[in-house]
All heavy atoms as a GROMACS GRO file, in nm:
protein
  546
    1MET      N    1  26.464   6.043 -25.557
    1MET     CA    2  26.553   6.026 -25.444
    1MET      C    3  26.642   5.905 -25.470
    1MET      O    4  26.588   5.796 -25.506
    1MET     CB    5  26.471   6.008 -25.317
    1MET     CG    6  26.559   5.974 -25.199
    1MET     SD    7  26.468   5.920 -25.054
    1MET     CE    8  26.433   6.073 -24.980
    2ASP      N    9  26.766   5.914 -25.458
    2ASP     CA   10  26.862   5.804 -25.478
    2ASP      C   11  26.872   5.722 -25.350
    2ASP      O   12  26.844   5.768 -25.244
    2ASP     CB   13  26.999   5.855 -25.519
    2ASP     CG   14  27.001   5.916 -25.656
    2ASP    OD1   15  26.910   5.884 -25.736
    2ASP    OD2   16  27.091   5.994 -25.688
    3THR      N   17  26.916   5.598 -25.370
    3THR     CA   18  26.936   5.509 -25.258
    3THR      C   19  27.069   5.432 -25.281
    3THR      O   20  27.124   5.436 -25.389
    3THR     CB   21  26.818   5.412 -25.240
    3THR    OG1   22  26.835   5.337 -25.124
    3THR    CG2   23  26.809   5.319 -25.362
    4THR      N   24  27.112   5.368 -25.177
    4THR     CA   25  27.236   5.291 -25.186
    4THR      C   26  27.203   5.147 -25.155
    4THR      O   27  27.127   5.116 -25.063
    4THR     CB   28  27.339   5.342 -25.080
    4THR    OG1   29  27.362   5.481 -25.105
    4THR    CG2   30  27.468   5.266 -25.087
    5ILE      N   31  27.258   5.055 -25.234
    5ILE     CA   32  27.242   4.914 -25.208
    5ILE      C   33  27.381   4.852 -25.193
    5ILE      O   34  27.477   4.895 -25.256
    5ILE     CB   35  27.164   4.841 -25.321
    5ILE    CG1   36  27.235   4.860 -25.458
    5ILE    CG2   37  27.023   4.893 -25.329
    5ILE    CD1   38  27.174   4.773 -25.566
    6ALA      N   39  27.389   4.757 -25.103
    6ALA     CA   40  27.518   4.688 -25.078
    6ALA      C   41  27.529   4.569 -25.171
    6ALA      O   42  27.442   4.482 -25.177
    6ALA     CB   43  27.526   4.643 -24.933
    7ILE      N   44  27.635   4.570 -25.251
    7ILE     CA   45  27.665   4.456 -25.335
    7ILE      C   46  27.814   4.419 -25.325
    7ILE      O   47  27.893   4.508 -25.286
    7ILE     CB   48  27.629   4.481 -25.486
    7ILE    CG1   49  27.702   4.598 -25.540
    7ILE    CG2   50  27.477   4.494 -25.499
    7ILE    CD1   51  27.685   4.624 -25.690
    8SER      N   52  27.845   4.302 -25.356
    8SER     CA   53  27.992   4.266 -25.350
    8SER      C   54  28.068   4.334 -25.458
    8SER      O   55  28.008   4.376 -25.561
    8SER     CB   56  28.003   4.114 -25.361
    8SER     OG   57  27.969   4.071 -25.488
    9ARG      N   58  28.197   4.342 -25.444
    9ARG     CA   59  28.282   4.400 -25.550
    9ARG      C   60  28.273   4.317 -25.677
    9ARG      O   61  28.275   4.367 -25.785
    9ARG     CB   62  28.425   4.407 -25.502
    9ARG     CG   63  28.450   4.517 -25.405
    9ARG     CD   64  28.596   4.537 -25.370
    9ARG     NE   65  28.619   4.653 -25.296
    9ARG     CZ   66  28.617   4.658 -25.161
    9ARG    NH1   67  28.592   4.552 -25.088
    9ARG    NH2   68  28.640   4.776 -25.100
   10GLU      N   69  28.260   4.185 -25.654
   10GLU     CA   70  28.249   4.094 -25.771
   10GLU      C   71  28.129   4.127 -25.856
   10GLU      O   72  28.136   4.140 -25.978
   10GLU     CB   73  28.244   3.947 -25.724
   10GLU     CG   74  28.234   3.848 -25.837
   10GLU     CD   75  28.223   3.702 -25.783
   10GLU    OE1   76  28.248   3.679 -25.667
   10GLU    OE2   77  28.183   3.620 -25.868
   11VAL      N   78  28.014   4.145 -25.789
   11VAL     CA   79  27.890   4.177 -25.858
   11VAL      C   80  27.903   4.316 -25.925
   11VAL      O   81  27.864   4.332 -26.041
   11VAL     CB   82  27.769   4.166 -25.766
   11VAL    CG1   83  27.644   4.226 -25.834
   11VAL    CG2   84  27.743   4.026 -25.727
   12ARG      N   85  27.959   4.410 -25.852
   12ARG     CA   86  27.977   4.543 -25.907
   12ARG      C   87  28.063   4.540 -26.035
   12ARG      O   88  28.028   4.604 -26.135
   12ARG     CB   89  28.049   4.633 -25.801
   12ARG     CG   90  28.071   4.775 -25.856
   12ARG     CD   91  28.183   4.848 -25.781
   12ARG     NE   92  28.307   4.775 -25.800
   12ARG     CZ   93  28.419   4.801 -25.732
   12ARG    NH1   94  28.420   4.894 -25.636
   12ARG    NH2   95  28.527   4.731 -25.750
   13ASP      N   96  28.168   4.457 -26.030
   13ASP     CA   97  28.257   4.448 -26.147
   13ASP      C   98  28.185   4.385 -26.264
   13ASP      O   99  28.204   4.418 -26.380
   13ASP     CB  100  28.382   4.367 -26.112
   13ASP     CG  101  28.473   4.444 -26.013
   13ASP    OD1  102  28.455   4.567 -25.999
   13ASP    OD2  103  28.558   4.377 -25.952
   14GLN      N  104  28.100   4.283 -26.237
   14GLN     CA  105  28.024   4.218 -26.342
   14GLN      C  106  27.925   4.317 -26.405
   14GLN      O  107  27.907   4.317 -26.527
   14GLN     CB  108  27.949   4.096 -26.287
   14GLN     CG  109  28.042   3.981 -26.254
   14GLN     CD  110  27.968   3.866 -26.189
   14GLN    OE1  111  27.849   3.864 -26.180
   14GLN    NE2  112  28.044   3.766 -26.147
   15ILE      N  113  27.862   4.399 -26.321
   15ILE     CA  114  27.770   4.501 -26.375
   15ILE      C  115  27.847   4.595 -26.462
   15ILE      O  116  27.802   4.634 -26.573
   15ILE     CB  117  27.697   4.573 -26.261
   15ILE    CG1  118  27.605   4.481 -26.187
   15ILE    CG2  119  27.619   4.696 -26.316
   15ILE    CD1  120  27.547   4.536 -26.058
   16LYS      N  121  27.963   4.638 -26.414
   16LYS     CA  122  28.043   4.732 -26.489
   16LYS      C  123  28.086   4.678 -26.624
   16LYS      O  124  28.086   4.750 -26.726
   16LYS     CB  125  28.168   4.762 -26.402
   16LYS     CG  126  28.253   4.884 -26.449
   16LYS     CD  127  28.362   4.908 -26.350
   16LYS     CE  128  28.431   5.040 -26.385
   16LYS     NZ  129  28.536   5.070 -26.285
   17GLU      N  130  28.116   4.548 -26.630
   17GLU     CA  131  28.153   4.483 -26.754
   17GLU      C  132  28.038   4.489 -26.860
   17GLU      O  133  28.064   4.491 -26.978
   17GLU     CB  134  28.190   4.338 -26.733
   17GLU     CG  135  28.322   4.317 -26.666
   17GLU     CD  136  28.351   4.170 -26.634
   17GLU    OE1  137  28.276   4.082 -26.678
   17GLU    OE2  138  28.452   4.145 -26.563
   18LEU      N  139  27.914   4.490 -26.811
   18LEU     CA  140  27.800   4.494 -26.900
   18LEU      C  141  27.767   4.636 -26.946
   18LEU      O  142  27.686   4.655 -27.038
   18LEU     CB  143  27.678   4.433 -26.833
   18LEU     CG  144  27.686   4.284 -26.804
   18LEU    CD1  145  27.571   4.240 -26.717
   18LEU    CD2  146  27.693   4.204 -26.932
   19GLY      N  147  27.830   4.731 -26.885
   19GLY     CA  148  27.802   4.870 -26.918
   19GLY      C  149  27.880   4.918 -27.043
   19GLY      O  150  27.976   4.857 -27.080
   20GLN      N  151  27.831   5.028 -27.093
   20GLN     CA  152  27.899   5.094 -27.203
   20GLN      C  153  27.977   5.215 -27.145
   20GLN      O  154  27.949   5.262 -27.036
   20GLN     CB  155  27.796   5.138 -27.307
   20GLN     CG  156  27.717   5.021 -27.364
   20GLN     CD  157  27.593   5.065 -27.440
   20GLN    OE1  158  27.564   5.181 -27.455
   20GLN    NE2  159  27.521   4.967 -27.492
   21LYS      N  160  28.070   5.261 -27.223
   21LYS     CA  161  28.157   5.369 -27.176
   21LYS      C  162  28.071   5.491 -27.133
   21LYS      O  163  27.980   5.538 -27.205
   21LYS     CB  164  28.251   5.412 -27.285
   21LYS     CG  165  28.352   5.516 -27.241
   21LYS     CD  166  28.458   5.546 -27.345
   21LYS     CE  167  28.553   5.649 -27.293
   21LYS     NZ  168  28.669   5.668 -27.378
   22GLY      N  169  28.094   5.538 -27.010
   22GLY     CA  170  28.023   5.652 -26.957
   22GLY      C  171  27.889   5.622 -26.900
   22GLY      O  172  27.820   5.713 -26.850
   23GLU      N  173  27.848   5.498 -26.905
   23GLU     CA  174  27.714   5.460 -26.857
   23GLU      C  175  27.719   5.444 -26.705
   23GLU      O  176  27.809   5.378 -26.650
   23GLU     CB  177  27.668   5.332 -26.922
   23GLU     CG  178  27.524   5.297 -26.909
   23GLU     CD  179  27.483   5.176 -26.990
   23GLU    OE1  180  27.569   5.090 -27.020
   23GLU    OE2  181  27.367   5.166 -27.025
   24LYS      N  182  27.619   5.501 -26.637
   24LYS     CA  183  27.614   5.490 -26.489
   24LYS      C  184  27.551   5.353 -26.454
   24LYS      O  185  27.481   5.294 -26.528
   24LYS     CB  186  27.525   5.600 -26.435
   24LYS     CG  187  27.578   5.739 -26.459
   24LYS     CD  188  27.480   5.843 -26.411
   24LYS     CE  189  27.533   5.981 -26.448
   24LYS     NZ  190  27.441   6.083 -26.407
   25TYR      N  191  27.582   5.311 -26.331
   25TYR     CA  192  27.529   5.183 -26.280
   25TYR      C  193  27.376   5.179 -26.290
   25TYR      O  194  27.318   5.077 -26.330
   25TYR     CB  195  27.573   5.155 -26.141
   25TYR     CG  196  27.720   5.119 -26.124
   25TYR    CD1  197  27.811   5.209 -26.072
   25TYR    CD2  198  27.766   4.998 -26.172
   25TYR    CE1  199  27.944   5.179 -26.057
   25TYR    CE2  200  27.905   4.966 -26.162
   25TYR     CZ  201  27.991   5.053 -26.107
   25TYR     OH  202  28.120   5.023 -26.094
   26ASP      N  203  27.312   5.290 -26.256
   26ASP     CA  204  27.170   5.298 -26.262
   26ASP      C  205  27.117   5.272 -26.406
   26ASP      O  206  27.020   5.205 -26.429
   26ASP     CB  207  27.124   5.441 -26.218
   26ASP     CG  208  26.975   5.452 -26.210
   26ASP    OD1  209  26.913   5.385 -26.121
   26ASP    OD2  210  26.922   5.531 -26.292
   27GLU      N  211  27.186   5.326 -26.504
   27GLU     CA  212  27.148   5.306 -26.645
   27GLU      C  213  27.168   5.165 -26.689
   27GLU      O  214  27.088   5.107 -26.760
   27GLU     CB  215  27.231   5.403 -26.733
   27GLU     CG  216  27.197   5.548 -26.706
   27GLU     CD  217  27.298   5.644 -26.771
   27GLU    OE1  218  27.418   5.605 -26.789
   27GLU    OE2  219  27.259   5.755 -26.807
   28ILE      N  220  27.284   5.108 -26.642
   28ILE     CA  221  27.310   4.962 -26.680
   28ILE      C  222  27.203   4.877 -26.620
   28ILE      O  223  27.145   4.789 -26.692
   28ILE     CB  224  27.450   4.919 -26.624
   28ILE    CG1  225  27.562   5.005 -26.689
   28ILE    CG2  226  27.470   4.774 -26.652
   28ILE    CD1  227  27.698   4.991 -26.619
   29LEU      N  228  27.171   4.892 -26.492
   29LEU     CA  229  27.073   4.809 -26.429
   29LEU      C  230  26.932   4.828 -26.491
   29LEU      O  231  26.859   4.732 -26.508
   29LEU     CB  232  27.071   4.838 -26.276
   29LEU     CG  233  27.196   4.794 -26.205
   29LEU    CD1  234  27.192   4.844 -26.058
   29LEU    CD2  235  27.212   4.642 -26.208
   30ALA      N  236  26.898   4.951 -26.523
   30ALA     CA  237  26.767   4.980 -26.587
   30ALA      C  238  26.761   4.906 -26.721
   30ALA      O  239  26.655   4.847 -26.753
   30ALA     CB  240  26.749   5.129 -26.603
   31ARG      N  241  26.866   4.909 -26.800
   31ARG     CA  242  26.869   4.841 -26.928
   31ARG      C  243  26.855   4.688 -26.909
   31ARG      O  244  26.781   4.621 -26.982
   31ARG     CB  245  26.997   4.876 -27.004
   31ARG     CG  246  27.005   4.819 -27.141
   31ARG     CD  247  27.122   4.879 -27.220
   31ARG     NE  248  27.247   4.899 -27.148
   31ARG     CZ  249  27.336   4.806 -27.122
   31ARG    NH1  250  27.309   4.679 -27.160
   31ARG    NH2  251  27.449   4.835 -27.057
   32LEU      N  252  26.929   4.635 -26.813
   32LEU     CA  253  26.920   4.490 -26.785
   32LEU      C  254  26.783   4.448 -26.739
   32LEU      O  255  26.735   4.342 -26.779
   32LEU     CB  256  27.027   4.452 -26.679
   32LEU     CG  257  27.171   4.465 -26.724
   32LEU    CD1  258  27.265   4.441 -26.606
   32LEU    CD2  259  27.203   4.368 -26.839
   33LEU      N  260  26.721   4.528 -26.655
   33LEU     CA  261  26.585   4.499 -26.607
   33LEU      C  262  26.484   4.502 -26.724
   33LEU      O  263  26.396   4.414 -26.734
   33LEU     CB  264  26.544   4.597 -26.498
   33LEU     CG  265  26.614   4.577 -26.364
   33LEU    CD1  266  26.582   4.694 -26.272
   33LEU    CD2  267  26.566   4.445 -26.302
   34LYS      N  268  26.500   4.599 -26.812
   34LYS     CA  269  26.407   4.608 -26.924
   34LYS      C  270  26.422   4.486 -27.014
   34LYS      O  271  26.324   4.424 -27.055
   34LYS     CB  272  26.436   4.734 -27.007
   34LYS     CG  273  26.350   4.749 -27.128
   34LYS     CD  274  26.386   4.874 -27.208
   34LYS     CE  275  26.300   4.880 -27.329
   34LYS     NZ  276  26.348   4.970 -27.430
   35SER      N  277  26.545   4.442 -27.036
   35SER     CA  278  26.572   4.326 -27.118
   35SER      C  279  26.514   4.200 -27.052
   35SER      O  280  26.453   4.115 -27.121
   35SER     CB  281  26.723   4.308 -27.140
   35SER     OG  282  26.752   4.193 -27.212
   36ALA      N  283  26.530   4.186 -26.920
   36ALA     CA  284  26.479   4.072 -26.848
   36ALA      C  285  26.327   4.067 -26.857
   36ALA      O  286  26.266   3.961 -26.875
   36ALA     CB  287  26.526   4.072 -26.705
   37LYS      N  288  26.263   4.182 -26.840
   37LYS     CA  289  26.115   4.186 -26.849
   37LYS      C  290  26.067   4.148 -26.988
   37LYS      O  291  25.969   4.073 -27.003
   37LYS     CB  292  26.068   4.325 -26.812
   37LYS     CG  293  26.075   4.357 -26.664
   37LYS     CD  294  26.031   4.499 -26.639
   37LYS     CE  295  26.046   4.536 -26.491
   37LYS     NZ  296  25.999   4.674 -26.464
   38GLU      N  297  26.134   4.195 -27.089
   38GLU     CA  298  26.095   4.160 -27.229
   38GLU      C  299  26.116   4.012 -27.252
   38GLU      O  300  26.031   3.951 -27.317
   38GLU     CB  301  26.182   4.245 -27.328
   38GLU     CG  302  26.146   4.393 -27.332
   38GLU     CD  303  26.244   4.471 -27.414
   38GLU    OE1  304  26.346   4.422 -27.463
   38GLU    OE2  305  26.214   4.595 -27.432
   39ARG      N  306  26.223   3.956 -27.200
   39ARG     CA  307  26.247   3.813 -27.214
   39ARG      C  308  26.138   3.731 -27.143
   39ARG      O  309  26.089   3.630 -27.196
   39ARG     CB  310  26.384   3.774 -27.161
   39ARG     CG  311  26.434   3.641 -27.203
   39ARG     CD  312  26.575   3.610 -27.161
   39ARG     NE  313  26.663   3.725 -27.170
   39ARG     CZ  314  26.725   3.781 -27.064
   39ARG    NH1  315  26.707   3.731 -26.945
   39ARG    NH2  316  26.800   3.888 -27.079
   40GLN      N  317  26.099   3.773 -27.022
   40GLN     CA  318  25.993   3.704 -26.951
   40GLN      C  319  25.864   3.710 -27.029
   40GLN      O  320  25.789   3.611 -27.033
   40GLN     CB  321  25.976   3.764 -26.812
   40GLN     CG  322  26.082   3.728 -26.712
   40GLN     CD  323  26.060   3.793 -26.582
   40GLN    OE1  324  25.997   3.899 -26.568
   40GLN    NE2  325  26.114   3.734 -26.472
   41LEU      N  326  25.830   3.826 -27.083
   41LEU     CA  327  25.708   3.837 -27.160
   41LEU      C  328  25.711   3.750 -27.283
   41LEU      O  329  25.613   3.680 -27.314
   41LEU     CB  330  25.685   3.986 -27.200
   41LEU     CG  331  25.560   4.015 -27.282
   41LEU    CD1  332  25.436   3.972 -27.208
   41LEU    CD2  333  25.557   4.161 -27.319
   42GLN      N  334  25.824   3.745 -27.350
   42GLN     CA  335  25.836   3.660 -27.470
   42GLN      C  336  25.819   3.514 -27.429
   42GLN      O  337  25.749   3.438 -27.501
   42GLN     CB  338  25.975   3.683 -27.537
   42GLN     CG  339  25.992   3.596 -27.661
   42GLN     CD  340  26.124   3.620 -27.729
   42GLN    OE1  341  26.212   3.686 -27.677
   42GLN    NE2  342  26.142   3.565 -27.846
   43GLU      N  343  25.883   3.471 -27.324
   43GLU     CA  344  25.868   3.332 -27.279
   43GLU      C  345  25.723   3.302 -27.245
   43GLU      O  346  25.671   3.193 -27.275
   43GLU     CB  347  25.958   3.305 -27.156
   43GLU     CG  348  26.103   3.302 -27.191
   43GLU     CD  349  26.195   3.290 -27.069
   43GLU    OE1  350  26.145   3.274 -26.956
   43GLU    OE2  351  26.318   3.297 -27.087
   44LEU      N  352  25.653   3.392 -27.178
   44LEU     CA  353  25.512   3.371 -27.147
   44LEU      C  354  25.429   3.356 -27.272
   44LEU      O  355  25.343   3.272 -27.284
   44LEU     CB  356  25.462   3.489 -27.061
   44LEU     CG  357  25.313   3.492 -27.024
   44LEU    CD1  358  25.285   3.372 -26.931
   44LEU    CD2  359  25.271   3.618 -26.965
   45LEU      N  360  25.452   3.447 -27.369
   45LEU     CA  361  25.372   3.446 -27.492
   45LEU      C  362  25.404   3.326 -27.579
   45LEU      O  363  25.318   3.278 -27.654
   45LEU     CB  364  25.394   3.574 -27.569
   45LEU     CG  365  25.342   3.700 -27.505
   45LEU    CD1  366  25.383   3.822 -27.586
   45LEU    CD2  367  25.190   3.697 -27.490
   46MET      N  368  25.529   3.276 -27.569
   46MET     CA  369  25.566   3.164 -27.656
   46MET      C  370  25.551   3.028 -27.586
   46MET      O  371  25.581   2.924 -27.644
   46MET     CB  372  25.713   3.180 -27.699
   46MET     CG  373  25.736   3.308 -27.782
   46MET     SD  374  25.626   3.325 -27.927
   46MET     CE  375  25.696   3.202 -28.035
   47ASP      N  376  25.501   3.026 -27.463
   47ASP     CA  377  25.483   2.901 -27.389
   47ASP      C  378  25.379   2.817 -27.459
   47ASP      O  379  25.269   2.861 -27.486
   47ASP     CB  380  25.444   2.929 -27.246
   47ASP     CG  381  25.433   2.807 -27.159
   47ASP    OD1  382  25.473   2.701 -27.206
   47ASP    OD2  383  25.392   2.820 -27.042
   48GLU      N  384  25.416   2.694 -27.486
   48GLU     CA  385  25.327   2.604 -27.563
   48GLU      C  386  25.251   2.506 -27.472
   48GLU      O  387  25.173   2.426 -27.523
   48GLU     CB  388  25.404   2.527 -27.666
   48GLU     CG  389  25.460   2.622 -27.774
   48GLU     CD  390  25.536   2.543 -27.886
   48GLU    OE1  391  25.533   2.420 -27.882
   48GLU    OE2  392  25.596   2.610 -27.969
   49LYS      N  393  25.270   2.515 -27.342
   49LYS     CA  394  25.199   2.423 -27.249
   49LYS      C  395  25.051   2.450 -27.262
   49LYS      O  396  25.002   2.565 -27.258
   49LYS     CB  397  25.244   2.448 -27.105
   49LYS     CG  398  25.379   2.385 -27.074
   49LYS     CD  399  25.409   2.399 -26.925
   49LYS     CE  400  25.509   2.510 -26.911
   49LYS     NZ  401  25.538   2.541 -26.776
   50GLY      N  402  24.974   2.343 -27.274
   50GLY     CA  403  24.832   2.353 -27.280
   50GLY      C  404  24.779   2.398 -27.416
   50GLY      O  405  24.659   2.426 -27.428
   51THR      N  406  24.861   2.408 -27.515
   51THR     CA  407  24.814   2.450 -27.647
   51THR      C  408  24.788   2.328 -27.737
   51THR      O  409  24.833   2.219 -27.708
   51THR     CB  410  24.920   2.541 -27.714
   51THR    OG1  411  25.038   2.470 -27.736
   51THR    CG2  412  24.946   2.668 -27.636
   52VAL      N  413  24.713   2.353 -27.839
   52VAL     CA  414  24.676   2.249 -27.936
   52VAL      C  415  24.729   2.296 -28.071
   52VAL      O  416  24.710   2.413 -28.107
   52VAL     CB  417  24.526   2.228 -27.940
   52VAL    CG1  418  24.489   2.128 -28.046
   52VAL    CG2  419  24.473   2.192 -27.804
   53PRO      N  420  24.794   2.208 -28.149
   53PRO     CA  421  24.835   2.251 -28.284
   53PRO      C  422  24.717   2.300 -28.366
   53PRO      O  423  24.603   2.253 -28.347
   53PRO     CB  424  24.893   2.120 -28.345
   53PRO     CG  425  24.932   2.036 -28.226
   53PRO     CD  426  24.830   2.073 -28.120
   54ILE      N  427  24.742   2.396 -28.454
   54ILE     CA  428  24.634   2.460 -28.531
   54ILE      C  429  24.553   2.360 -28.611
   54ILE      O  430  24.428   2.375 -28.620
   54ILE     CB  431  24.690   2.576 -28.615
   54ILE    CG1  432  24.576   2.659 -28.676
   54ILE    CG2  433  24.778   2.521 -28.726
   54ILE    CD1  434  24.503   2.742 -28.575
   55GLY      N  435  24.616   2.263 -28.669
   55GLY     CA  436  24.543   2.165 -28.749
   55GLY      C  437  24.440   2.091 -28.666
   55GLY      O  438  24.325   2.071 -28.706
   56ILE      N  439  24.479   2.046 -28.545
   56ILE     CA  440  24.386   1.976 -28.459
   56ILE      C  441  24.274   2.070 -28.414
   56ILE      O  442  24.156   2.028 -28.410
   56ILE     CB  443  24.463   1.915 -28.340
   56ILE    CG1  444  24.557   1.807 -28.389
   56ILE    CG2  445  24.369   1.859 -28.235
   56ILE    CD1  446  24.653   1.755 -28.284
   57ALA      N  447  24.307   2.189 -28.379
   57ALA     CA  448  24.208   2.287 -28.336
   57ALA      C  449  24.107   2.313 -28.447
   57ALA      O  450  23.984   2.323 -28.422
   57ALA     CB  451  24.274   2.418 -28.293
   58LEU      N  452  24.149   2.330 -28.570
   58LEU     CA  453  24.058   2.350 -28.681
   58LEU      C  454  23.968   2.227 -28.705
   58LEU      O  455  23.849   2.243 -28.727
   58LEU     CB  456  24.138   2.381 -28.807
   58LEU     CG  457  24.202   2.518 -28.813
   58LEU    CD1  458  24.295   2.527 -28.936
   58LEU    CD2  459  24.095   2.626 -28.821
   59ASP      N  460  24.023   2.105 -28.694
   59ASP     CA  461  23.945   1.984 -28.707
   59ASP      C  462  23.836   1.977 -28.603
   59ASP      O  463  23.721   1.948 -28.633
   59ASP     CB  464  24.030   1.858 -28.702
   59ASP     CG  465  24.119   1.841 -28.826
   59ASP    OD1  466  24.090   1.903 -28.931
   59ASP    OD2  467  24.218   1.763 -28.818
   60LYS      N  468  23.872   2.011 -28.479
   60LYS     CA  469  23.774   2.007 -28.372
   60LYS      C  470  23.665   2.110 -28.396
   60LYS      O  471  23.547   2.082 -28.371
   60LYS     CB  472  23.844   2.032 -28.237
   60LYS     CG  473  23.921   1.913 -28.181
   60LYS     CD  474  23.982   1.946 -28.046
   60LYS     CE  475  24.059   1.826 -27.990
   60LYS     NZ  476  24.112   1.858 -27.855
   61ALA      N  477  23.706   2.228 -28.438
   61ALA     CA  478  23.608   2.335 -28.462
   61ALA      C  479  23.517   2.297 -28.575
   61ALA      O  480  23.391   2.319 -28.564
   61ALA     CB  481  23.681   2.465 -28.496
   62ARG      N  482  23.568   2.236 -28.683
   62ARG     CA  483  23.482   2.197 -28.793
   62ARG      C  484  23.380   2.089 -28.750
   62ARG      O  485  23.263   2.093 -28.791
   62ARG     CB  486  23.565   2.146 -28.909
   62ARG     CG  487  23.641   2.254 -28.982
   62ARG     CD  488  23.720   2.200 -29.103
   62ARG     NE  489  23.799   2.304 -29.162
   62ARG     CZ  490  23.933   2.307 -29.161
   62ARG    NH1  491  24.002   2.208 -29.104
   62ARG    NH2  492  23.999   2.406 -29.212
   63LYS      N  493  23.426   1.993 -28.672
   63LYS     CA  494  23.332   1.892 -28.624
   63LYS      C  495  23.229   1.947 -28.528
   63LYS      O  496  23.110   1.908 -28.536
   63LYS     CB  497  23.412   1.779 -28.553
   63LYS     CG  498  23.495   1.698 -28.647
   63LYS     CD  499  23.580   1.595 -28.569
   63LYS     CE  500  23.675   1.522 -28.667
   63LYS     NZ  501  23.767   1.434 -28.593
   64ARG      N  502  23.267   2.039 -28.449
   64ARG     CA  503  23.174   2.097 -28.347
   64ARG      C  504  23.070   2.187 -28.416
   64ARG      O  505  22.956   2.192 -28.374
   64ARG     CB  506  23.252   2.172 -28.245
   64ARG     CG  507  23.170   2.224 -28.134
   64ARG     CD  508  23.253   2.282 -28.023
   64ARG     NE  509  23.170   2.326 -27.914
   64ARG     CZ  510  23.212   2.382 -27.805
   64ARG    NH1  511  23.340   2.396 -27.784
   64ARG    NH2  512  23.131   2.423 -27.711
   65TRP      N  513  23.114   2.263 -28.515
   65TRP     CA  514  23.021   2.360 -28.580
   65TRP      C  515  22.998   2.322 -28.726
   65TRP      O  516  23.016   2.406 -28.816
   65TRP     CB  517  23.080   2.501 -28.569
   65TRP     CG  518  23.082   2.548 -28.426
   65TRP    CD1  519  22.977   2.574 -28.346
   65TRP    CD2  520  23.197   2.576 -28.345
   65TRP    NE1  521  23.015   2.614 -28.224
   65TRP    CE2  522  23.153   2.615 -28.220
   65TRP    CE3  523  23.334   2.564 -28.368
   65TRP    CZ2  524  23.237   2.649 -28.117
   65TRP    CZ3  525  23.420   2.599 -28.265
   65TRP    CH2  526  23.370   2.639 -28.141
   66GLN      N  527  22.956   2.201 -28.747
   66GLN     CA  528  22.927   2.162 -28.887
   66GLN      C  529  22.802   2.232 -28.933
   66GLN      O  530  22.709   2.260 -28.860
   66GLN     CB  531  22.900   2.008 -28.893
   66GLN     CG  532  23.027   1.927 -28.868
   66GLN     CD  533  22.997   1.778 -28.873
   66GLN    OE1  534  22.886   1.736 -28.901
   66GLN    NE2  535  23.100   1.698 -28.845
   67ARG      N  536  22.796   2.256 -29.062
   67ARG     CA  537  22.678   2.319 -29.122
   67ARG      C  538  22.578   2.223 -29.167
   67ARG      O  539  22.593   2.115 -29.204
   67ARG     CB  540  22.720   2.410 -29.236
   67ARG     CG  541  22.797   2.529 -29.189
   67ARG     CD  542  22.823   2.618 -29.305
   67ARG     NE  543  22.894   2.734 -29.253
   67ARG     CZ  544  22.905   2.845 -29.318
   67ARG    NH1  545  22.850   2.860 -29.434
   67ARG    NH2  546  22.969   2.944 -29.267
   0.00000   0.00000   0.00000
C-alpha cells in the first residue's frame, strides 16, 4: 500500500537531484536509506572508544596468562 508524505518543494528537488534518470522517488529514498544504514553500521564497527591497541592487549594477556 502506498502512502503520501508532505515535503517542501526544496526537499523534493534535492531528492530528485540525487536520483538517476527514470528512478522513482521511492527508489531514490530506498537507496539513500540503505546507504545511511550501511554508514551507521560502519561507524559503529569502526568506533575506537573504549578499545585498547593490540600491542597493549597482547602484553596484558601475556602477563595475565603466563606459563
